[in-house]
C-alpha positions as CSV (number, residue, x, y, z in Angstrom):
1,M,-59.3,-28.7,41.9
2,G,-57.8,-26.9,45.4
3,E,-54.2,-25.8,45.8
4,K,-51.4,-28.3,47.2
5,T,-51.4,-27.4,50.7
6,K,-47.9,-25.9,52.4
7,D,-46.3,-28.1,54.9
8,P,-47.7,-26.0,57.6
9,L,-43.9,-26.3,59.8
10,P,-41.6,-23.7,58.9
11,S,-38.5,-24.4,57.4
12,T,-36.7,-21.8,59.0
13,R,-37.3,-20.7,62.5
14,K,-36.3,-16.6,63.6
15,C,-35.7,-15.5,67.4
16,R,-39.5,-13.9,68.4
17,D,-39.8,-11.7,71.5
18,L,-36.1,-10.9,71.9
19,L,-37.4,-7.4,73.7
20,F,-38.2,-9.6,76.5
21,L,-35.7,-12.1,76.3
22,I,-33.2,-8.2,76.9
23,I,-36.0,-7.5,79.8
24,F,-35.8,-11.1,81.0
25,A,-31.6,-10.7,81.2
26,L,-31.4,-7.4,82.5
27,F,-33.8,-8.0,85.3
28,W,-31.6,-11.0,86.0
29,G,-28.8,-8.8,86.3
30,G,-31.0,-7.0,88.7
31,M,-31.4,-10.4,90.9
32,V,-27.4,-10.6,90.8
33,V,-26.8,-7.3,91.8
34,V,-30.1,-8.3,95.1
35,A,-28.0,-11.2,95.9
36,V,-24.9,-9.1,96.3
37,F,-26.5,-6.9,98.4
38,G,-28.2,-9.6,100.5
39,R,-24.8,-11.7,100.7
40,R,-22.6,-8.8,101.8
41,N,-25.1,-7.5,104.1
42,G,-27.3,-10.3,105.8
43,Y,-26.3,-12.8,108.6
44,P,-28.9,-16.3,108.2
45,P,-27.4,-17.2,111.8
46,L,-29.3,-14.0,113.4
47,L,-33.1,-15.8,112.1
48,V,-31.6,-18.8,113.8
49,Y,-29.7,-18.1,116.9
50,G,-31.2,-15.3,120.2
51,V,-31.0,-12.1,120.9
52,D,-29.9,-11.0,124.1
53,D,-31.4,-7.8,126.3
54,D,-28.4,-5.9,123.7
55,G,-28.6,-6.8,120.9
56,N,-26.2,-9.3,120.4
57,I,-26.9,-12.4,118.5
58,C,-25.8,-15.5,120.3
59,G,-23.5,-18.3,118.8
60,A,-22.0,-14.8,116.7
61,D,-19.2,-12.4,117.1
62,N,-21.4,-9.1,117.4
63,V,-17.9,-7.5,118.5
64,G,-16.4,-8.3,114.5
65,L,-20.2,-8.1,113.2
66,G,-20.5,-4.5,113.8
67,L,-24.4,-4.1,114.3
68,V,-24.3,-3.7,118.1
69,P,-22.8,-0.4,119.0
70,Q,-19.3,-1.3,121.0
71,E,-20.5,-0.6,124.1
72,L,-22.7,-3.1,124.6
73,A,-21.0,-5.6,121.9
74,A,-19.3,-9.0,123.4
75,D,-17.7,-12.4,121.8
76,M,-20.9,-14.7,121.8
77,T,-19.6,-17.6,119.5
78,S,-19.3,-20.1,122.6
79,K,-22.5,-19.2,123.7
80,K,-25.2,-20.2,121.1
81,Y,-28.6,-20.9,123.4
82,L,-31.3,-18.0,124.3
83,Y,-32.0,-18.9,128.1
84,Y,-34.6,-16.5,129.9
85,I,-33.4,-15.8,133.5
86,M,-37.1,-15.0,135.3
87,Y,-37.1,-13.3,138.7
88,P,-39.2,-13.6,141.3
89,P,-41.8,-13.5,143.4
90,D,-43.6,-14.1,140.1
91,F,-41.7,-14.5,137.7
92,A,-43.0,-11.7,135.1
93,N,-39.6,-9.9,134.9
94,T,-37.1,-11.6,132.8
95,S,-33.7,-11.0,130.6
96,K,-32.7,-12.9,127.9
97,V,-29.0,-14.0,128.1
98,C,-26.7,-16.2,125.6
99,V,-25.5,-19.1,127.5
100,E,-23.0,-22.4,126.3
101,K,-25.3,-24.7,127.6
102,C,-29.3,-25.1,128.9
103,P,-28.5,-25.7,132.0
104,S,-28.8,-29.4,133.6
105,E,-30.4,-28.7,137.5
106,T,-32.3,-26.6,138.9
107,Y,-32.0,-23.8,141.3
108,L,-34.7,-21.8,141.0
109,W,-35.2,-20.1,144.9
110,V,-31.5,-18.7,145.8
111,D,-29.8,-17.3,149.0
112,S,-27.4,-16.0,150.4
113,Q,-25.9,-19.4,150.6
114,S,-25.9,-19.7,146.8
115,N,-23.1,-20.9,144.8
116,S,-22.0,-18.7,142.0
117,S,-22.5,-21.9,140.1
118,Q,-25.9,-22.2,140.5
119,L,-26.5,-18.4,138.7
120,I,-27.4,-17.4,135.3
121,C,-26.2,-13.7,135.4
122,P,-26.1,-11.7,131.6
123,H,-23.0,-11.0,130.2
124,G,-20.7,-8.7,132.2
125,V,-21.7,-9.6,135.5
126,V,-19.9,-11.2,137.6
127,P,-22.1,-14.3,139.4
128,D,-22.4,-13.2,142.5
129,A,-25.3,-14.6,145.8
130,N,-25.0,-10.6,146.1
131,N,-26.3,-9.5,142.5
132,T,-29.2,-11.9,142.9
133,W,-32.7,-10.1,142.1
134,P,-33.2,-7.1,142.8
135,D,-30.0,-5.9,143.9
136,G,-28.3,-7.5,140.5
137,P,-29.4,-9.2,137.7
138,C,-28.9,-12.4,138.6
139,W,-30.5,-15.8,139.6
140,G,-31.3,-18.7,140.0
141,M,-30.8,-21.2,137.1
142,Y,-33.4,-24.5,136.0
143,K,-33.2,-27.1,134.5
144,S,-33.9,-26.7,131.0
145,S,-33.1,-28.6,127.7
146,S,-33.1,-27.0,123.7
147,L,-35.3,-26.9,121.1
148,L,-34.2,-24.3,117.9
149,F,-31.4,-22.8,119.4
150,R,-33.7,-21.7,123.1
151,C,-33.8,-23.5,126.8
152,F,-37.1,-24.6,127.3
153,P,-37.8,-25.9,130.9
154,S,-38.0,-29.7,130.7
155,D,-39.6,-30.3,134.2
156,N,-42.5,-28.5,135.4
157,V,-40.4,-26.3,137.5
158,L,-42.9,-23.7,137.4
159,V,-45.6,-25.3,139.0
160,N,-46.2,-23.4,141.5
161,S,-45.3,-19.5,140.1
162,T,-48.0,-17.4,138.1
163,L,-46.2,-17.4,135.4
164,S,-48.6,-19.1,132.6
165,I,-47.0,-18.2,129.8
166,Y,-44.2,-20.3,130.7
167,K,-46.5,-23.0,131.4
168,Q,-47.6,-23.3,128.6
169,I,-43.9,-23.4,126.5
170,V,-43.7,-26.5,128.3
171,R,-47.0,-27.8,127.5
172,R,-46.4,-27.2,123.4
173,V,-42.6,-27.8,123.3
174,N,-43.6,-30.6,125.3
175,T,-38.9,-32.3,125.1
176,S,-40.4,-35.9,126.0
177,F,-43.0,-36.0,122.9
178,L,-40.5,-34.4,121.0
179,S,-37.8,-37.0,122.2
180,D,-40.5,-39.7,121.8
181,I,-42.5,-39.5,118.8
182,A,-40.3,-36.9,116.2
183,T,-37.1,-38.4,116.6
184,K,-39.2,-42.0,116.4
185,I,-40.5,-40.9,113.1
186,F,-37.7,-39.4,112.0
187,R,-36.1,-43.2,112.5
188,D,-38.6,-44.6,110.4
189,I,-38.2,-42.1,107.1
190,S,-34.4,-42.7,107.4
191,L,-35.1,-47.0,108.5
192,A,-38.1,-47.0,105.2
193,W,-35.9,-45.5,102.6
194,P,-35.4,-48.6,100.6
195,Y,-39.4,-48.7,100.5
196,I,-39.2,-44.8,99.9
197,L,-36.5,-45.4,96.9
198,A,-39.3,-49.3,95.9
199,G,-42.6,-46.3,96.0
200,A,-40.8,-43.9,93.7
201,G,-39.6,-47.2,90.8
202,I,-43.1,-48.4,91.1
203,A,-45.1,-45.0,90.6
204,L,-42.6,-44.5,87.6
205,I,-44.1,-48.0,86.5
206,L,-47.4,-47.6,86.5
207,G,-47.0,-44.2,85.5
208,I,-45.7,-45.9,82.3
209,V,-48.7,-49.0,82.5
210,W,-51.1,-45.6,82.9
211,I,-50.5,-44.4,79.1
212,V,-50.0,-48.0,78.1
213,L,-53.6,-48.6,79.0
214,M,-54.4,-44.8,77.7
215,R,-53.0,-46.2,74.2
216,F,-55.3,-49.2,74.0
217,L,-57.8,-48.6,76.3
218,S,-58.6,-44.8,76.8
219,G,-62.4,-45.2,74.8
220,F,-63.6,-47.4,77.1
221,M,-61.8,-45.3,79.9
222,V,-63.3,-42.5,78.9
223,W,-67.0,-43.9,78.2
224,F,-66.9,-45.5,81.6
225,S,-65.6,-42.8,84.0
226,I,-68.8,-40.6,82.1
227,F,-71.2,-43.3,82.4
228,A,-70.2,-43.8,86.7
229,I,-70.4,-40.4,87.0
230,V,-74.0,-40.1,85.8
231,A,-74.8,-43.3,87.7
232,T,-73.3,-42.0,91.1
233,L,-74.7,-38.4,90.8
234,G,-78.5,-40.5,90.0
235,V,-77.8,-42.6,92.8
236,V,-77.0,-39.9,95.1
237,S,-80.5,-37.9,94.2
238,Y,-82.6,-41.0,95.5
239,I,-81.5,-41.5,98.4
240,L,-81.6,-37.9,99.2
241,F,-85.6,-37.9,97.6
242,T,-86.0,-41.2,99.9
243,Q,-84.6,-39.6,103.1
244,A,-86.2,-36.6,102.4
245,T,-89.3,-38.4,102.1
246,A,-89.3,-40.7,105.1
247,I,-88.4,-37.4,107.1
248,A,-91.8,-35.8,105.6
249,N,-93.7,-39.1,106.2
250,K,-93.0,-38.7,110.0
251,M,-93.7,-35.7,110.7
252,N,-97.0,-36.0,109.0
253,I,-98.0,-38.6,111.8
254,L,-97.3,-35.2,114.3
255,P,-99.9,-32.2,114.8
256,P,-97.9,-29.3,113.1
257,E,-97.2,-27.8,116.7
258,L,-95.8,-31.0,118.0
259,R,-93.4,-30.6,114.7
260,L,-89.4,-29.4,115.5
261,T,-88.1,-26.8,113.5
262,T,-85.3,-28.6,112.6
263,Q,-87.1,-31.2,111.6
264,E,-88.5,-29.2,109.0
265,Q,-85.1,-27.2,108.3
266,N,-83.7,-31.0,107.5
267,L,-86.6,-31.8,105.1
268,E,-85.8,-28.4,103.4
269,T,-82.4,-29.1,103.1
270,L,-82.6,-32.7,101.9
271,R,-85.2,-31.7,99.0
272,V,-83.0,-28.4,98.0
273,F,-79.3,-30.8,97.8
274,A,-81.7,-33.7,96.4
275,Y,-83.0,-31.1,93.6
276,I,-79.3,-29.4,93.1
277,V,-77.7,-33.2,92.4
278,A,-80.7,-33.9,90.6
279,V,-80.3,-30.8,88.0
280,V,-76.9,-31.0,88.1
281,D,-77.2,-34.6,86.7
282,G,-80.1,-34.1,84.2
283,I,-77.2,-30.9,82.8
284,I,-74.7,-33.6,82.3
285,V,-77.0,-36.2,81.0
286,L,-78.3,-33.6,78.0
287,A,-74.5,-32.8,77.7
288,V,-73.5,-36.1,76.8
289,L,-76.4,-36.9,74.5
290,F,-75.9,-33.2,72.8
291,M,-72.4,-33.4,72.4
292,F,-72.0,-37.2,71.6
293,N,-69.9,-36.2,68.2
294,R,-67.4,-34.0,70.0
295,I,-67.4,-36.4,72.6
296,R,-66.6,-39.2,70.3
297,V,-63.2,-36.7,68.8
298,A,-62.4,-36.1,72.6
299,V,-61.3,-40.0,72.7
300,A,-60.1,-40.4,69.5
301,I,-57.5,-37.0,70.4
302,I,-56.5,-38.8,74.0
303,Q,-55.9,-42.0,71.5
304,E,-53.3,-39.8,69.4
305,T,-51.8,-38.5,72.0
306,S,-51.1,-42.1,73.0
307,R,-49.8,-42.7,69.7
308,A,-47.5,-39.8,69.5
309,I,-45.9,-40.0,73.5
310,S,-45.0,-44.2,72.5
311,S,-43.2,-43.2,69.5
312,M,-40.9,-41.0,71.7
313,T,-41.2,-42.4,75.1
314,S,-37.9,-40.5,75.9
315,I,-40.8,-37.3,76.7
316,L,-41.9,-39.0,79.4
317,F,-38.9,-38.4,80.8
318,Y,-38.4,-34.5,80.1
319,P,-40.3,-33.7,83.2
320,I,-37.0,-34.8,85.4
321,V,-34.6,-32.0,83.5
322,T,-37.6,-29.7,84.7
323,F,-37.6,-31.0,88.3
324,F,-33.2,-30.3,88.4
325,L,-33.9,-26.8,87.0
326,L,-36.3,-26.4,89.5
327,V,-34.7,-28.0,92.4
328,G,-31.9,-25.2,91.6
329,L,-34.2,-22.6,91.2
330,A,-35.4,-22.7,94.6
331,S,-32.2,-24.0,96.2
332,Y,-30.4,-20.3,94.8
333,W,-34.0,-18.2,96.2
334,I,-34.3,-19.5,98.9
335,I,-30.7,-18.8,99.9
336,I,-30.9,-15.6,99.1
337,G,-34.0,-15.1,100.0
338,V,-32.2,-16.1,103.9
339,Y,-29.6,-13.3,103.2
340,L,-32.2,-11.0,102.5
341,A,-34.5,-11.7,105.6
342,S,-31.3,-11.3,107.7
343,C,-30.3,-8.0,106.4
344,M,-31.4,-6.1,109.8
345,T,-30.1,-3.5,111.9
346,P,-30.9,-3.2,115.9
347,E,-32.5,-0.4,117.1
348,Y,-33.1,0.8,120.8
349,D,-35.0,3.6,122.5
350,E,-33.7,6.9,123.9
351,N,-32.2,5.2,126.6
352,G,-30.3,3.2,124.7
353,R,-32.3,-0.1,125.8
354,Y,-32.3,-3.0,122.4
355,Q,-36.5,-3.0,121.1
356,E,-35.8,-5.1,118.1
357,Y,-34.1,-6.1,114.7
358,K,-36.0,-4.2,111.8
359,A,-35.2,-3.9,108.3
360,S,-35.6,-1.3,106.2
361,Q,-37.9,0.1,103.7
362,T,-35.4,0.0,101.0
363,L,-34.7,-4.0,102.0
364,R,-38.5,-4.8,101.3
365,Y,-38.4,-3.1,97.8
366,L,-35.4,-5.7,97.1
367,G,-37.4,-9.0,98.8
368,L,-40.2,-8.2,96.2
369,Y,-38.1,-7.9,93.3
370,H,-36.5,-11.2,94.7
371,L,-39.8,-12.6,94.9
372,F,-41.0,-11.7,91.7
373,G,-38.1,-12.6,90.0
374,G,-38.2,-16.3,91.0
375,L,-41.8,-16.4,90.4
376,W,-41.1,-15.7,86.6
377,T,-38.2,-17.5,86.3
378,L,-40.1,-20.3,88.0
379,N,-42.3,-19.8,84.9
380,V,-39.8,-19.4,82.6
381,I,-38.8,-22.9,83.2
382,L,-42.4,-24.1,83.6
383,G,-42.5,-22.7,79.9
384,I,-39.7,-24.3,78.6
385,G,-41.0,-27.7,78.8
386,Q,-44.3,-26.9,77.9
387,C,-42.9,-26.1,74.3
388,T,-40.6,-28.8,74.5
389,I,-43.3,-31.1,74.7
390,A,-45.6,-29.2,72.0
391,G,-42.8,-29.1,69.4
392,A,-42.1,-32.4,69.7
393,I,-45.8,-33.6,69.4
394,G,-46.3,-30.8,67.0
395,H,-43.7,-32.7,64.8
396,W,-45.2,-35.7,64.7
397,Y,-49.0,-34.8,63.5
398,W,-47.5,-32.4,61.1
399,A,-45.5,-35.6,59.6
400,H,-47.2,-37.4,56.8
401,D,-45.4,-40.9,57.8
402,K,-45.5,-41.1,61.7
403,R,-42.7,-43.1,61.9
404,A,-40.4,-41.6,60.0
405,I,-40.0,-38.9,61.9
406,R,-36.4,-37.0,62.8
407,A,-33.9,-38.3,65.3
408,L,-34.2,-36.5,68.7
409,P,-37.8,-34.1,68.3
410,V,-37.3,-33.8,71.7
411,L,-34.2,-32.6,72.2
412,R,-34.7,-30.9,69.2
413,S,-37.9,-28.9,70.3
414,F,-35.8,-28.3,73.2
415,L,-32.8,-26.5,72.0
416,N,-35.1,-25.0,69.3
417,T,-37.3,-23.3,72.2
418,I,-33.7,-22.2,74.1
419,F,-32.2,-20.6,70.7
420,F,-35.1,-19.0,68.7
421,H,-38.4,-18.9,71.6
422,L,-36.7,-18.0,74.6
423,G,-38.2,-14.4,74.3
424,S,-41.2,-15.6,73.5
425,V,-41.4,-18.1,76.9
426,A,-40.4,-15.0,78.5
427,F,-43.4,-12.9,77.5
428,G,-46.0,-15.5,78.3
429,A,-44.0,-16.3,81.3
430,F,-43.6,-12.0,82.6
431,L,-47.5,-11.9,82.4
432,L,-48.1,-15.2,84.5
433,A,-45.8,-14.1,87.1
434,L,-47.2,-10.7,87.4
435,V,-50.7,-11.5,88.2
436,E,-49.3,-14.4,91.0
437,W,-46.5,-11.5,92.6
438,L,-50.0,-9.2,92.9
439,R,-52.4,-11.6,94.7
440,I,-49.0,-12.6,96.9
441,V,-49.0,-8.1,98.1
442,I,-52.3,-8.2,98.6
443,A,-51.9,-11.1,100.6
444,L,-49.3,-9.1,102.6
445,T,-50.5,-5.7,102.1
446,E,-53.8,-7.2,103.9
447,R,-52.0,-8.7,106.6
448,A,-50.2,-5.4,107.6
449,I,-53.1,-3.3,107.7
450,K,-55.1,-5.3,109.6
451,N,-52.3,-5.7,112.1
452,T,-52.2,-1.5,112.5
453,A,-53.4,-0.4,115.7
454,G,-56.5,1.5,115.7
455,L,-58.8,0.0,113.0
456,N,-62.4,-1.5,114.2
457,K,-63.5,-4.2,113.4
458,F,-65.5,-3.0,110.8
459,Q,-62.8,-1.8,108.8
460,K,-60.5,-4.7,109.4
461,K,-63.7,-6.7,108.1
462,F,-64.0,-4.3,105.2
463,I,-60.6,-4.3,104.5
464,T,-60.4,-8.3,104.2
465,F,-63.3,-8.6,101.5
466,I,-61.7,-5.9,99.4
467,A,-58.7,-8.4,99.4
468,K,-60.4,-11.5,99.3
469,C,-62.7,-9.9,96.5
470,L,-59.3,-8.9,94.4
471,D,-57.7,-12.0,95.2
472,C,-60.8,-13.4,93.1
473,C,-60.6,-11.8,90.4
474,L,-56.8,-12.3,90.2
475,G,-56.8,-15.8,90.7
476,C,-59.9,-16.3,87.5
477,L,-57.1,-14.3,86.1
478,Q,-54.5,-16.0,86.8
479,R,-56.4,-19.3,85.1
480,L,-57.2,-17.6,81.8
481,L,-53.3,-17.0,81.2
482,K,-52.2,-20.1,82.2
483,F,-54.7,-21.3,79.3
484,I,-53.4,-18.4,77.2
485,D,-50.1,-19.2,78.0
486,R,-50.2,-22.3,77.0
487,T,-52.1,-22.1,73.8
488,G,-49.2,-19.9,72.6
489,Y,-47.0,-21.4,73.4
490,I,-47.9,-24.7,71.4
491,M,-48.7,-22.4,68.4
492,V,-45.0,-20.9,69.0
493,S,-43.0,-24.0,69.4
494,V,-44.9,-25.8,66.4
495,Y,-45.5,-22.9,64.1
496,G,-42.6,-20.6,65.5
497,Y,-45.0,-17.7,66.0
498,S,-44.6,-14.7,68.0
499,F,-46.0,-15.2,71.3
500,C,-49.0,-12.7,70.5
501,T,-49.2,-14.3,67.1
502,G,-49.5,-17.5,67.9
503,V,-52.1,-16.6,71.1
504,R,-54.0,-14.9,68.6
505,K,-54.1,-17.9,65.4
506,G,-54.6,-20.4,69.1
507,M,-57.8,-18.5,70.2
508,G,-59.0,-18.2,67.2
509,L,-59.0,-22.0,66.5
510,V,-60.4,-22.5,70.2
511,A,-63.0,-20.1,69.4
512,T,-63.9,-21.7,65.7
513,N,-63.8,-24.9,67.5
514,F,-65.2,-23.8,71.1
515,L,-67.4,-26.7,71.8
516,R,-64.8,-29.7,70.6
517,V,-62.3,-27.9,72.6
518,A,-64.8,-27.9,75.7
519,A,-65.1,-31.2,75.3
520,V,-61.6,-32.3,75.2
521,H,-60.4,-30.6,78.1
522,V,-63.3,-31.6,80.1
523,V,-63.3,-34.8,79.4
524,A,-59.2,-35.0,79.7
525,S,-58.9,-33.5,82.9
526,F,-61.1,-36.3,84.4
527,V,-59.1,-38.7,83.1
528,I,-55.8,-37.2,84.5
529,F,-57.1,-36.9,87.4
530,L,-58.0,-40.1,87.5
531,G,-54.6,-41.4,86.1
532,K,-52.6,-39.2,89.5
533,L,-55.5,-41.0,91.6
534,F,-54.8,-44.2,90.4
535,I,-51.0,-44.0,90.5
536,C,-50.8,-42.5,94.3
537,A,-53.3,-45.4,95.3
538,A,-51.9,-48.1,93.7
539,T,-48.4,-47.1,95.2
540,C,-49.9,-46.4,98.6
541,L,-51.3,-49.0,98.8
542,A,-47.8,-51.7,97.8
543,A,-46.1,-49.6,100.1
544,F,-48.8,-50.0,102.8
545,L,-48.8,-53.6,103.0
546,A,-45.1,-54.3,102.7
547,I,-44.4,-51.8,105.4
548,E,-46.8,-52.7,107.9
549,Q,-45.2,-56.1,107.6
550,N,-41.9,-54.4,108.9
551,S,-41.8,-54.6,112.6
552,D,-38.8,-52.6,113.5
553,L,-41.2,-49.7,112.5
554,D,-43.0,-47.3,115.0
555,F,-45.4,-45.2,113.1
556,Y,-45.2,-46.6,109.2
557,A,-47.9,-44.5,108.5
558,I,-45.5,-41.6,108.2
559,P,-43.4,-43.7,105.1
560,V,-46.6,-44.2,103.2
561,I,-47.7,-40.6,103.3
562,L,-44.2,-39.6,102.2
563,I,-44.7,-42.3,99.7
564,G,-47.6,-40.8,98.6
565,I,-46.3,-37.3,98.3
566,I,-43.6,-38.8,96.4
567,S,-45.7,-41.0,93.9
568,Y,-48.0,-38.2,93.2
569,A,-45.4,-36.0,92.1
570,I,-44.3,-38.8,89.4
571,G,-48.0,-38.9,88.6
572,S,-48.5,-35.6,87.8
573,G,-44.9,-35.1,86.0
574,F,-45.9,-38.2,83.5
575,L,-50.0,-37.0,83.3
576,E,-48.7,-33.3,82.9
577,V,-46.6,-33.9,79.9
578,Y,-50.3,-36.0,78.6
579,R,-51.7,-33.0,79.0
580,M,-50.2,-30.9,77.1
581,G,-49.7,-33.3,74.2
582,I,-53.2,-33.7,73.7
583,E,-53.7,-29.6,74.0
584,T,-50.7,-29.3,71.3
585,I,-53.0,-33.0,69.2
586,L,-56.2,-30.6,69.7
587,L,-55.1,-27.3,68.3
588,C,-52.8,-29.0,65.5
589,F,-56.2,-31.2,64.6
590,C,-58.6,-28.2,64.5
591,D,-55.4,-26.3,62.3
592,D,-55.7,-29.8,59.8
593,S,-59.4,-29.5,59.5
594,A,-59.4,-25.7,58.6
595,R,-56.3,-26.4,56.2
596,N,-57.1,-29.1,54.8
597,D,-60.4,-31.2,53.2
598,G,-59.0,-35.0,53.1
599,S,-58.8,-34.7,49.3
600,A,-56.1,-35.7,47.7
601,E,-54.7,-32.3,47.1
602,R,-55.2,-31.2,50.8
603,P,-54.8,-34.8,52.6
604,Y,-55.2,-34.8,56.4
605,Y,-52.3,-34.9,58.0
606,M,-54.6,-37.1,61.4
607,S,-53.6,-40.0,61.7
608,D,-56.2,-42.6,59.4
609,A,-58.5,-43.1,63.2
610,L,-59.1,-40.1,63.5
611,R,-59.6,-39.3,60.5
612,N,-62.8,-42.1,60.6
613,T,-63.8,-40.0,63.8
614,V,-64.2,-36.7,61.6
615,E,-65.4,-38.3,59.3
616,M,-68.1,-40.1,60.8
617,Q,-69.1,-36.5,62.8
618,N,-68.7,-35.0,59.6
619,K,-71.5,-37.2,58.4
620,C,-74.2,-37.2,61.5
621,T,-73.6,-33.1,61.3
622,S,-74.5,-33.6,57.0
623,I,-77.9,-35.2,58.6
624,C,-78.3,-33.2,61.6
625,K,-78.6,-30.3,59.2
626,C,-80.6,-32.3,56.7
627,C,-82.9,-33.0,59.7
628,G,-83.2,-29.4,61.2
629,C,-82.2,-30.2,64.5
630,C,-78.7,-29.5,66.4
631,C,-75.7,-31.5,66.1
């Protein structure tokens, strides 16, 4: 008679991985220092407004800022627009000046009779016919309109000139296009806001409907999906073989010397693809037959997850908490990032001519620090959500009476994560953020090296090859770490382990139940993809049918696309909860199967439905062993 099993859930919890929590707090202390530096030294309007030929920022009091030498500095507070003075005869020479508004008339050709009001001059130069080019820096204005605080020609005033760059500006920044198209798009979005809100509501309802469908029809949906994939690949393979046979019959009629090379290439390509599809279809069929019982367990685990979520519906709305935390982080990260990006000083050549605003090397290091801090905090927020969901689901699983679980399980799990496991979350998030940060740094380094003068074509291709190889390896490592993190978070939040212990025990369960875990992951991923597709497609269809009846909208496709994005995000929020729930139930199930045997002394914690499926699989396994075959 076996020893009576102990309750696997800890009666008390301890703070875990405090070292990484302290490191994370200290790192955020550095983030605050970086933010203060950026706030004191940055000037965000520099990224928006233009800069004249002396380095003065349009729309700013450059005297007060102190960035430009005092002899060149000017108060441009009232002059927000950057205007290009173009000098004849070929308009190749230009000057950049700040103006109060873009000119509304054209006086491109001037003479001694020209009025001073028809001229544009650099700062400090008196508009006068005697100061016109080439005797001075002034010249006649051209009609223009503002875009991003820059004056662009609004008419084709340069038809007879050779200044092709400005013709390109006119073509690309066509103000009539902007006024006719962009304005209507924003107008349609503003008019369609009731449809957008309704679309979000529909997506929310469809998310709940999908959870309900998974609760009662998950078995049918999984098996139907598998059979649909097998049948579809079979039909595709048959069509490819049929097309290849038809091409071969046509070619056989012709003598070899009259056959086209392209026909032979098409025939070979069709045959290759036909064989590939057929082989893939055959592999899927064999995998389904080989893993039939394990797929049944996967279906049972998906149904178990549906029951768990149905018993604590508040868990479906936890993504709203994550959403607001991410919005807060994104707002902070972008605002401080803008301040850091604007921490630049003007550079001048030996003759005192302005060159450009440039950031120091120290600022680049601060930017990389800020980038890593954003990635680390992002993964901490996501990790808190994953731990919260896993803790609540795990508490439900390890209760013999599923209807008698404690009140507010989601809130309790969230508080446990914050007070006891935040260090473990910071540990896992650090590993993932480091790989993500390295991928970004490699991409930035590759671009910087490729833009370096003196490199030949072969050297640039070699650098690209090395960068792509590194990125590919790090991408694979990133995906592996995401799986390891989720596994560790489940064990941490359910059993109260430290991160390393949780990963070790969790990966041990995965290793001893590899085929079972693989079957569940493949089936669950496909079902979740179908759910996202269903929510997005159904919402977009309803939005399209409603919006196309509105005659006030010009481009109703734009609101529909926006609704599609919002509905996909809502569906992802629902179904990512579902994914984490499935993985938690799976690991708890594997642990339950290892700890207990279903006897009175060591009863299973799993539900009756899941227990029946496991017992049926065990019977099939026993029969297979007796027969000497593999199940």
